[in-house]
N, C-alpha and C positions, 0 to 999 in steps of 0.2 A: 417440294424440289429440291430444300436444301438442308435437308435431312439426310439426304441421299447422295449431296458432294459431298457434304462433312465427312460419309462415310469413306468413299472413293480415296477422299485425299487422306484420311485416319489411315486408312490401306494400303497406301506410297508408303506414309509413310515409316507402318509397322516396316517394312519387304525396306525399305531401308536404312533402318536400324540392326532389324538381323544379317543388311547385304556388313553392316558397321563391323558386329558382332564375330561374327563368320570372316573376316577377314582380319581383325586381332586375333583369332586362335587361330588361323593358319601363318598368324608372323614368325620369326624366328625370335621375338621379344621373348625375355624373362616370364618364367611363369606369374611374377607379384607383379611385373606390368600390363599380361596380359589380363589378369585379377584385377588392376587398376582400371584398367581402361574399358570395359566388360562393366563393371562396375557405374561409371564414371554414363555409359550411354542409358543403361539403366536409369536411373534416381534422377538421372539430369539432360536428358536428352536432349534436346538443343544444345543446348550449350557441352554435350560431353563429344553429340556428330561434328560441331565447328570445331572442336581443337583436333577431332581424332584428322579429319581434312590437313588441320593445316602442319598438325603437328609427332602423328601418329606416325607406326611403323611404315618405312618407304618400300619396297619389292626393292627385288636385288634387281642391279645393272645384267644379270644371266639370268635371269627368266624373263623379260623382257625380249 
Protein backbone atom coordinates (compact mmCIF):
# COMPACT_ATOMS: atom_id res chain seq x y z
CA UNK A 1 0.00 0.00 0.00
CA UNK A 2 2.91 2.37 0.65
CA UNK A 3 4.04 2.21 -2.96
CA UNK A 4 0.65 3.32 -4.27
CA UNK A 5 0.42 6.25 -1.86
CA UNK A 6 4.00 7.29 -2.61
CA UNK A 7 3.33 7.06 -6.33
CA UNK A 8 0.19 9.16 -6.02
CA UNK A 9 1.97 11.81 -3.96
CA UNK A 10 4.82 11.82 -6.46
CA UNK A 11 2.36 12.36 -9.30
CA UNK A 12 0.69 15.23 -7.43
CA UNK A 13 4.11 16.77 -6.73
CA UNK A 14 5.06 16.46 -10.42
CA UNK A 15 1.81 18.19 -11.45
CA UNK A 16 2.51 21.06 -9.03
CA UNK A 17 6.06 21.53 -10.37
CA UNK A 18 4.81 21.45 -13.99
CA UNK A 19 2.12 24.01 -13.09
CA UNK A 20 4.79 26.31 -11.59
CA UNK A 21 7.03 25.96 -14.66
CA UNK A 22 4.11 26.83 -16.95
CA UNK A 23 3.28 29.89 -14.81
CA UNK A 24 6.90 31.04 -15.02
CA UNK A 25 6.97 30.54 -18.80
CA UNK A 26 3.75 32.58 -19.21
CA UNK A 27 4.92 35.42 -16.95
CA UNK A 28 6.10 38.78 -18.20
CA UNK A 29 9.53 38.34 -16.57
CA UNK A 30 12.70 38.64 -18.63
CA UNK A 31 14.11 35.60 -20.40
CA UNK A 32 16.98 35.25 -17.93
CA UNK A 33 14.64 35.45 -14.93
CA UNK A 34 12.40 32.78 -16.46
CA UNK A 35 15.40 30.53 -17.08
CA UNK A 36 16.66 30.93 -13.52
CA UNK A 37 13.22 30.21 -12.02
CA UNK A 38 12.78 27.10 -14.17
CA UNK A 39 16.26 25.81 -13.30
CA UNK A 40 15.57 26.41 -9.62
CA UNK A 41 12.27 24.52 -9.86
CA UNK A 42 13.91 21.60 -11.67
CA UNK A 43 17.06 21.19 -9.59
CA UNK A 44 15.80 22.18 -6.11
CA UNK A 45 12.06 21.52 -6.38
CA UNK A 46 10.94 21.97 -2.77
CA UNK A 47 12.90 25.15 -2.07
CA UNK A 48 12.25 26.40 -5.61
CA UNK A 49 8.50 25.96 -5.26
CA UNK A 50 8.40 27.70 -1.89
CA UNK A 51 10.46 30.61 -3.24
CA UNK A 52 8.31 30.76 -6.38
CA UNK A 53 5.11 30.97 -4.35
CA UNK A 54 6.57 33.67 -2.08
CA UNK A 55 8.69 35.73 -4.50
CA UNK A 56 7.77 34.64 -8.00
CA UNK A 57 6.23 36.69 -10.77
CA UNK A 58 2.83 38.10 -9.85
CA UNK A 59 -0.06 38.27 -12.31
CA UNK A 60 -1.07 41.72 -13.35
CA UNK A 61 -4.27 43.17 -11.87
CA UNK A 62 -5.77 43.46 -15.37
CA UNK A 63 -5.68 39.64 -15.71
CA UNK A 64 -7.69 39.24 -12.52
